[in-house]
SEZAKOL-491071 format. One record per residue: residue in three letters; x, y, z of N, C-alpha, C in turn. Coordinates in steps of 0.05 Angstrom, whole numbers, plus 32768, in hexadecimal, padded with zeros to 4 digits. Each point is the difference from the previous one (the first is absolute). Layout:
<atoms>
alaXYZXYZXYZ ...
</atoms>
This chain:
<atoms>
met7F4981DB807780127FE57FFA801580047FF5 lys801C7FFD800B801080027FEA800E7FEB7FF6 ile80047FF97FE9800D7FE77FF580167FF57FF5 ser800A7FF4800F802E7FFA7FFC7FF27FF17FEF val80107FF97FE080067FEC7FEE80177FF47FFD ile80047FF17FFF80207FF3800880087FE77FE7 ile801C80047FF87FF57FF97FE580267FE97FFF pro80047FE5800B801A80007FFD80037FF67FDA ala8018800C7FFE800A7FFE7FD880197FF68007 tyr80087FEE7FF780137FF37FF67FF27FF37FDE asn8020800C7FEA7FFE7FFF7FE57FE780007FFE cys7FF2800E7FFE7FEC7FFD7FEF7FE680217FE8 glu801C80027FFE800380127FE17FE87FF57FEE ala7FFD7FF080047FE57FFC7FE67FDC800B8001 thr7FFE8002801F7FF27FF6800A7FF3801D8014 ile801C800B80117FEE800F80137FFF801E7FFE gln7FFC7FFC7FE37FF5801B7FF17FE97FFF8007 gln7FEE7FE37FED7FDF8004800280027FF58021 thr80047FFB80167FF97FFC80148003801D8011 leu800E800B80027FFE801E80007FED800A7FFA asp7FF4800C7FEA7FF580047FEC7FE07FF98006 ser7FFC7FE5800C7FE67FFA800D800180078022 ile800E801080057FFF8010801E7FFB80107FF2 phe800E801A7FED7FEE801380007FE880027FEE ser7FF97FF27FFE7FE37FFF7FED7FED7FF3801A gln80038001801A7FEA7FFC80187FEC80198005 thr7FEC7FF780067FEB80198006800780168013 val800B7FE68018800D80088013801F7FF98002 gln800880198004802180088001801180008016 pro800F7FE58005800E7FFB80188015801B8005 tyr80088004801A800A8015800F801D7FFC7FED glu80037FE9800880247FFA7FF77FFB7FE77FF4 ile801B80057FE380067FE27FFD80217FFF8007 leu7FFE7FE6800180187FFE800B80107FE27FF3 ile802280067FEC800D7FE47FF68014800B800F leu80077FDF7FFD80217FF6800D80067FF17FE6 asn801380087FFA80107FF97FE780197FEC8014 asp7FEC7FE37FF9800C7FE88008802C7FF17FF9 gly8004800C7FF6802280017FF57FF37FF67FE3 ser7FEF80127FE97FFD7FF97FEA801780097FEE ile80097FEA7FE8801280087FEF7FEF80057FEB asp7FE8800C7FF47FF580097FED7FFA801A8000 arg7FEC80077FF97FFE801F80057FDB8002800D thr80077FFA80107FF2800080127FF9800B8015 leu801D801280038006801B800E7FF9801F7FF1 glu80117FFA7FE97FF980197FE97FD880037FFA ile7FF97FE380017FE080017FF97FFC80148022 ala7FFF7FF5800E7FFC8001801A8000801C8006 asn8020800B7FF780018024800B7FF8800D7FF6 ser7FF97FFA7FE57FEA80137FE77FE97FF88015 tyr7FEF7FFB800B7FED800C800B7FFE801B8019 arg801B7FF780027FFE8016801B7FFD801C7FFA pro7FED801980117FFD7FF6801B7FE87FFD8002 arg7FF57FF27FF07FE27FF6800180047FD88010 val80157FFD8004800D7FE2800B801E7FFE8014 lys7FFF7FFF802080127FF8800D80107FF27FF6 val801C7FF97FF380147FE87FFE801480038004 phe80037FE18011801C7FF8801A80047FF57FEB ser80147FF6800680197FE87FF980137FF68013 gln80037FE37FF380197FEF802180037FE57FEC ser80157FF1800C80047FED7FEB7FEB7FE58008 asn7FFF7FF17FF17FE87FE980027FFB7FFA8019 thr7FE97FFA7FFF7FFE7FE180197FE680057FF9 gly7FF37FF67FEF7FEB7FED7FF57FDF801D800D ala7FF07FF37FFA7FE5800C7FF97FF880078028 gly80137FE780077FF180048022801680188005 gly8009800680038021801980057FF080087FFE ala7FF9800C7FE67FFB80187FF47FED80048007 arg7FE67FF580007FE280068013800A800E8022 asp800A7FEC80078009800E8024800880228003 ala801C7FFC7FEC800780217FFB7FEB800F7FF8 leu7FE47FF77FE87FF580127FFC7FF5800B8018 cys7FF07FF1800B7FEC7FFC801D801480148013 arg801C7FF5800180028017800E800380187FFA gln8002800A7FE97FFF80287FF47FE17FFE7FFF ala7FE77FEF7FF87FE6800E7FFF7FEF800C800E gln7FFF80107FFD7FF1801F80177FDA7FFD7FFE gly7FFC7FF17FED7FE17FFE80027FF17FF18012 asp7FEA7FFF7FFF7FE67FFC80127FF57FDF7FF6 leu80057FFC7FE580017FE97FFA80147FFB7FE5 ile80097FE4800E801B7FF97FE97FF37FF17FE8 ala800E80047FE27FEB7FF67FEE80157FF17FF3 phe800E7FEB7FFA80127FEB7FF87FF27FFB7FE6 leu801A80097FEC7FFB7FFD7FE880197FE17FF3 asp80007FFA7FF280227FFC7FE97FFA80097FF1 pro801D80017FEB800A80187FF57FF57FE87FE7 asp7FEE7FF37FF17FF67FFB7FEC7FE77FF8800C asp7FE9800E80117FF07FF87FFE7FE7801D8002 val7FE97FFC7FF87FF4801D80007FE87FF98013 trp7FF7801B7FFC7FE9800380127FE5800E7FED his7FEC7FF980057FEC80017FEC7FF48025800B pro8000800F7FF17FFF8021800B7FEE8001801B arg7FE87FEF80047FF38008801880117FEB8020 tyr80167FFA800080037FF2800C800C7FF9801F leu800980207FFC8002800F801E7FE28011800A glu7FF480037FE97FF0800A800C7FE97FF08009 thr80057FE37FF77FEA7FED801280137FF38013 gln800C7FFE800C801E800380117FF78014801F cys7FF4801A7FF27FF9800F800C7FDF7FF58014 lys7FFC7FFB7FE27FD87FFE8017800B7FE8800E leu80117FED7FF97FFC7FEB801080087FFE801F val8010801A80008013800A801F7FEA80108007 asp7FF2800880017FEF801780017FEF7FE7800B gln7FF47FEE7FEE7FE27FEF8004800D7FEA8022 tyr80237FFE800180067FDB800B8019801A8016 pro7FF78013800D8022800C7FFF800E7FF28020 asp7FF07FED800080197FE9801880187FF47FFD ala7FF57FF97FDD80117FEA7FF1801A80038000 val800C7FEF7FF2801D7FF98012800980057FD3 ala7FF67FFA7FF080097FFB7FE87FDB80027FEE tyr800880017FE87FF0800F7FEB7FFC7FF37FEA phe7FF67FEE7FF180117FF37FE77FE180057FE8 thr801080087FEA7FDB7FF47FF180197FDC7FF5 asp7FE8800E7FE6800A7FE07FED8010800E7FEA his80117FEB7FF1801A800E7FE57FF87FED7FED glu800180017FED80007FF97FDF80187FF67FF7 gln80057FEF7FF6802C7FF17FF57FFA800E7FE3 phe801180107FFA80037FFB7FDB80217FFA8005 thr800080007FDB801E7FF58004800B800F7FE5 gly801E80057FFC800F80127FED8008801F8019 leu800C80057FEA8014801E800B7FE780187FF8 gly7FE67FF87FF57FF780127FF67FE680098010 gly7FF5801C7FF77FE3800B80187FF87FF08007 his7FE9800C801A7FEB7FE57FFF7FE8800B7FFA ala7FF87FF87FEA7FD5800B7FF37FF07FF18029 trp7FF48018800D7FEB7FF480107FE380007FEC asn7FF07FEC80077FF07FF67FF07FE48014800E gly7FFB800C80007FE58014801C800C8004800D asp7FEB8010801280058007800B80027FE68021 pro80127FF8800A7FF47FEE80137FF8800D801D thr800B801280047FE4800980127FE97FFD8001 glu7FE97FFC7FE47FF0800480067FE87FE68003 ser801D7FE47FFE7FF27FEA800B7FFD80098023 glu7FE47FE87FFC7FEF7FFF801E80177FE6800C gln80108008800580167FE880137FFA800B8020 gly7FF47FF58012800580018020801D7FFB8009 val80038011801480187FFC801080007FEC8016 ala801B7FF37FFB80047FE98022800E8011800A val7FF580038014800F8007801C800F7FDF8010 met801880007FF9800A7FE3800C80108004801A thr7FF47FE58015801A8001801B801C7FF87FFB ser80178004800B800E7FED80007FF77FE77FF3 val7FFD7FF280117FF77FDE7FF07FF580017FDC gln7FF9801580057FED7FF77FE18015800B7FF0 phe800F800E8007801380157FE080177FEB8008 leu80077FF0801280157FE880017FF67FEF7FE7 ile7FEC7FF1800C7FEF7FEE7FEF7FFE80047FDF arg7FF5801F7FFD7FF97FFD7FE4802180057FEA tyr801680118016801680057FFA800B7FE17FF3 leu7FF57FEA800D800D7FEE7FFB7FF87FEE7FE4 arg7FF1800F7FF57FEE7FF67FE7800E7FF57FE9 ser7FFC7FF57FF480157FF67FE07FF880217FF4 tyr7FF180137FFE800180147FFC7FF8801D8014 ser8015800E800980038017800A7FF2800C7FEE pro7FF18020800B800280167FEA80158012801D phe800A7FF18010800F80148016801D80097FF4 ile7FFF801C7FF1801D80028004800A80198001 pro8018800A80008007801C80047FEA80167FF1 ser80097FFC7FF07FFA80127FE87FE2800E8004 asn7FEA7FE880047FDF800B800F80078009801D leu80088002800C80027FFD801F800C80278011 cys7FF1800A800C7FFF8019800F80077FED8016 val80138016801B80007FF0801380028021801A pro7FF3800380147FFC8019801A802280038004 arg800480118002801A7FFF7FF8800980008027 ser7FF1800680147FFD7FF8801A80027FE37FFD ala7FEC7FF17FF680037FD97FFA80217FFD7FF4 leu800780107FEB801E7FF57FFD80168003800F leu7FF3801C800B801E8001801D7FFF7FF4801A ser7FE57FEA800280007FFC801180177FDC8003 leu7FFC7FF97FE680117FEE7FEF802580047FFD gly80088010800E801D80018007800F80107FE7 asp80147FF88004801680137FE380067FEE7FEA glu7FF57FDC800780027FFF7FE37FDB7FED7FFF pro7FF780137FF47FE17FE47FFB7FFF7FF17FE8 phe801580057FF280127FF67FEA80167FE18001 lys8015800D800A80187FEA800480047FF97FF8 leu7FFD7FEC7FE480057FF27FF0800480087FE9 arg80137FE67FF4800F80077FDD7FDD7FE97FF3 asn7FFA7FF980157FF17FED7FEB7FDC7FF58012 ser7FF080007FF57FEB7FF58007800080268019 glu800480127FF97FFD801280137FE880098009 asp7FE880027FEE7FEE800C80007FEA7FD98009 val80077FFA7FFE7FED7FE2801680178005801E tyr8015800D7FFE8008800480207FF38022800F phe7FF57FFE7FEF7FEF801F80007FEE7FFF8014 phe7FF47FED7FE87FDA80007FFF7FFE7FF3801E his800B7FED800780017FF08015800980098018 leu800B80168004800C801180187FEA80108005 leu7FFE800B7FE27FE48011800D7FDF80008003 ala7FFF7FE87FFE7FE07FEB7FF27FF87FFD802E pro80157FFD80147FF67FFD80097FF880178012 arg800280157FF87FFC801C800C7FE7800F8009 gly7FF57FF57FE47FDC80017FFA7FFA80037FE7 arg7FE37FF980087FEF80077FE28006800E7FE6 ile80007FED7FDB80137FF87FF67FDE800D7FE4 val8002800B7FF27FF0800E7FF77FFE7FFE7FDB tyr7FF07FE97FF580097FFE7FF07FD6800A7FE6 leu8018800C7FEF7FEB800A7FE980017FF67FE1 pro7FF67FE87FFC80037FF47FE37FFB800B7FDF gln800C801480087FF680167FEA802180037FEE lys80077FFC7FEB80237FF27FF2800880247FFA leu800280108010800B80177FFC802080087FF9 ala80117FE8800A80197FF47FFE80007FFA7FEC gly801780007FE980087FF27FF180227FEF8009 tyr7FFE7FE37FFA80167FFA800A80167FEF7FE1 arg800F800B7FFD800E7FED7FEC80137FEF7FFC ile7FF97FF07FEA80177FE48007800A80027FED arg80178004800980217FF57FF77FFE7FEB7FEE glu8017800A7FF0800A7FDC7FF880117FF5800D glu800B800F800980117FF080207FE57FEB8015 ser7FEC800A7FFF7FF67FEC800980067FE07FF7 tyr7FF980047FEA800E7FE67FE7801A7FE4801D ser801480158003801A7FF980167FF77FFD8016 ser7FE18003800E8005800080157FFB7FEB8018 ser801C7FFB80107FF77FE5800F7FE67FFC8010 arg7FEF7FF27FFF7FF27FFB800C801D7FF2801B ile80117FEB7FFF800A7FFF8016800580138019 arg8011800D7FE9800A801C80147FF4800E8012 thr7FE580077FF47FED80127FFE7FF27FEC8024 ala7FF87FEB7FFD7FFB7FF5801380087FED8016 lys802080038004800A8007800E800680148017 ala8002800B7FE57FF8802D800C7FEF800C8011 glu7FEA7FEA7FFD7FED7FFA800C7FF47FFE8022 val80147FE47FF480037FEC801D80118014800C his801280098001801C800F800C7FEB8019800C val7FEB800C7FF37FF380147FFE7FE97FFA8026 phe7FF77FF17FFE7FF57FEE802080197FF68009 glu800A7FF67FF5801A7FFD80197FFC80128012 leu801680177FFB7FF4802280067FF88009800B leu7FE37FF380047FF68012800A7FE57FEF800C ala800A7FE580177FFD7FF3800B7FFE8001801D asp800F80138001800D800E80267FE2800C7FFC gln7FFB80147FF87FEA800E7FFE7FE67FF88002 tyr7FFE7FEC7FEB7FE27FF87FFC7FFC7FEF801B ser801E7FF080077FF17FF4801B7FFA800B801B ala8015801F7FF77FEF800D801C7FE4800F8008 leu7FF07FFE7FE97FED800F7FF87FE77FEE801C glu7FED800F80077FF77FF8800F7FD47FF47FF9 asp800F80097FE37FE27FF27FE680027FDD7FFA ser7FF87FE880157FFF7FF37FF87FFB7FF47FE0 gly7FE780097FF6800B7FFC7FE78005800E7FEF leu8013801A8002801180087FE780167FE58002 arg800E7FFD801F80147FF27FFB7FFE7FE17FFC asn7FD87FF77FF880047FE57FFF800280087FD9 thr7FED801A7FF47FFC80037FDE802780017FFF tyr80128014801680247FF97FEA80077FF08003 trp7FF77FEE8017800E7FE67FFC80027FEB7FDF arg7FDD7FFA80047FF37FF37FF2801980097FDF cys7FF880178000800A80107FDE80178000800C phe80178005800B80127FF2800680037FDD7FF6 ala7FF37FF6800780097FE57FFB7FF07FF27FE7 thr7FEA80127FEC8000800C7FE780217FF87FF6 lys800F80258004800780067FEC80187FE18004 arg80077FF58016801B7FE780037FFF7FEE7FEB arg7FDF7FF47FFA7FF57FEF7FEC800080077FE6 met7FF880217FFD800B800D7FE680167FFA7FF1 tyr801C80098016801780067FF9800A7FDF7FFF ala7FF77FED800B800C7FE280087FF47FF67FD1 lys7FED800880067FEE7FF87FDE801880097FF1 his8002801A8006801880087FD980167FED800E leu80038001801A80257FEE7FF67FF27FE37FFB leu7FF17FF980027FF57FDD7FF97FFF800F7FE2 gly8000800B7FF07FF47FFF7FEE802480067FE8 ile80138001801880187FFD7FEC80147FEC8014 gly7FEF7FEE800E800D7FE3800C80178009801E asp7FFD80157FF98010801080287FE87FEC800D leu80077FDA80117FEB8005800E800A7FF78021 ala8010800480078013800580107FED802B800C leu800C80097FF17FE88018800F7FED80087FFD ala7FF47FF07FEF7FE17FFE7FFF7FEF7FF58017 arg80137FE880087FF47FF58015800680068026 asp801380167FF77FFE800680177FF780228000 gln7FFA80097FF17FE880107FFF7FE47FFA8004 ile7FFC7FE77FF77FE17FF1800C800B7FF4801E his80157FFC800780057FFC801D7FF880188010 lys8010800C7FFD7FFA801D800A7FDA80127FFF ser7FF57FF07FEE7FE680137FFC7FEE7FEA800F leu800B7FE780087FEB7FEF80168008800E801B leu800F80108004800A7FFF80247FF280178002 ile7FF7801D7FE97FEF801D80047FE17FFB7FFE ser7FF47FE37FF37FE6800A7FFA7FEF7FF18016 gly7FED80057FF97FDE7FEE800880037FEF7FF3 pro7FEC7FE880017FF77FE37FF87FF37FFC7FEA ala7FEE801B7FF3800480087FE380157FF97FF5 ser801380168001801C7FFE7FF580097FF28000 lys80047FF8801E80147FE57FF480007FE57FFB ala7FD67FF97FF87FF87FEB7FEE801480097FE3 lys8001801D7FF17FFF80067FE7802280068000 ser801B7FFA801680117FF98005800B7FE67FFC leu7FEB7FF28016800D7FE77FF17FF97FEE7FE9 arg7FEB800D7FFC7FFB7FFA7FE08011800C7FEA leu800A80198008801B7FFD7FE480177FEE800A leu80098001801B801B7FE980037FFA7FE27FF4 leu7FE67FF9800780037FEB7FFD800580007FDC leu7FEC80107FEB80087FFD7FE1802080077FFC ser800C800D8011801E80088000800F7FD87FFB tyr7FF87FF4800480117FE180077FEA7FEC7FE8 leu7FEA80097FFA80037FEE7FDE8015800A7FEF pro7FF77FED7FEF801A80007FF07FF5801C7FF0 ala801480057FEE7FF4801B7FF17FED7FFE7FE4 ala80007FDD7FF97FE27FFF7FEB7FF38009800B leu7FF67FFC801F7FE68004800F800580138001 gln8013801880147FF6801A800D7FEE80137FE3 pro7FEE8014800D7FF480137FFE801580127FE8 glu7FED80077FF0801E80187FEB7FFC801A8015 trp80217FFB80077FF6801B8017800C801D7FF6 pro7FF480148001800C801E7FF8800F800A7FEF pro800980087FE8801A80047FF180108014800B glu801D7FF68000800D801980028007801F8003 tyr7FF380027FE67FF2801D7FF47FEF80098001 arg7FF9801A80027FD8800180017FFE80117FE3 gly7FEF80007FF87FFD80107FE37FFE801B8003 trp7FEF80107FF27FF8801F7FFE7FF880068022 ala7FDD7FEF80057FF78006801080017FE9801A gly80137FF27FFE80007FE580147FF680088021 pro7FEF7FEB7FFE7FF0800A8017800E7FF68014 arg7FFB8000801C80117FF9801D7FEF7FEA7FFF glu800B7FEA80097FF37FDB80097FF9800C801A ser7FE57FF1800A7FF28007800F7FF87FE48014 
</atoms>
């Protein structure tokens, strides 16, 4: 099995060497490693080029992680595409484990492990061998994946994901497409294609950067609502009514999440607009939640709940 590793790289001079070293430490080596320098203005390109010819390096003007991943996907020639961000790392047995999952579940469209978070610019020390843990594999339907992805903590990020090239090609030329919430778009675009495999072993290290302090929850919530708007027609056309209904329930939840953040900054008009829209796309149970939220928005400020803060912390979870 040929594995392509793709890395979108933007201003990551402090971490990309650790990322690449974690690939070269794998017990199963990839067929190719592709790096796209996405308009960096630091030493990212210089560091990436120092690894030639072990890696292939491309450059383009900055498009964001979504556009960079799309460009890399078009270049990848492996049977299995492994995604890795330039500040994250893999356990040495990550690719070995992913290959085993593909062998066991060859009809799946995505393979995830779990990840653990770490902070700062230093390297990540693994606590033992995660592959020795007795963790069972979860093989999820599209509906099960969407529901789990909506939870406040989701183990699903690009850096612990592998996708068969055949499944990737079925998504078109822009499977990531967006500058913001591109991973949310990709996961929801991919989900209807088939089963998704998840092994809860922490074989990827996800670096939490200082920038997380200033990451706007409102901006993220707005971008995620936009993702659902973009995919609404595709999900409406699905024959699977259970998957369609799950999508609309998740969409209504995203609108309520956005509304809560807007209420937190006092933007009542836009918050109520989102709540009204959530009422149009959901079933009875979801409508009841939306109506309750709408009523709360009309209470005096002193009687309203404490709404989510505008900015997240190091590992701020998504609202459920």
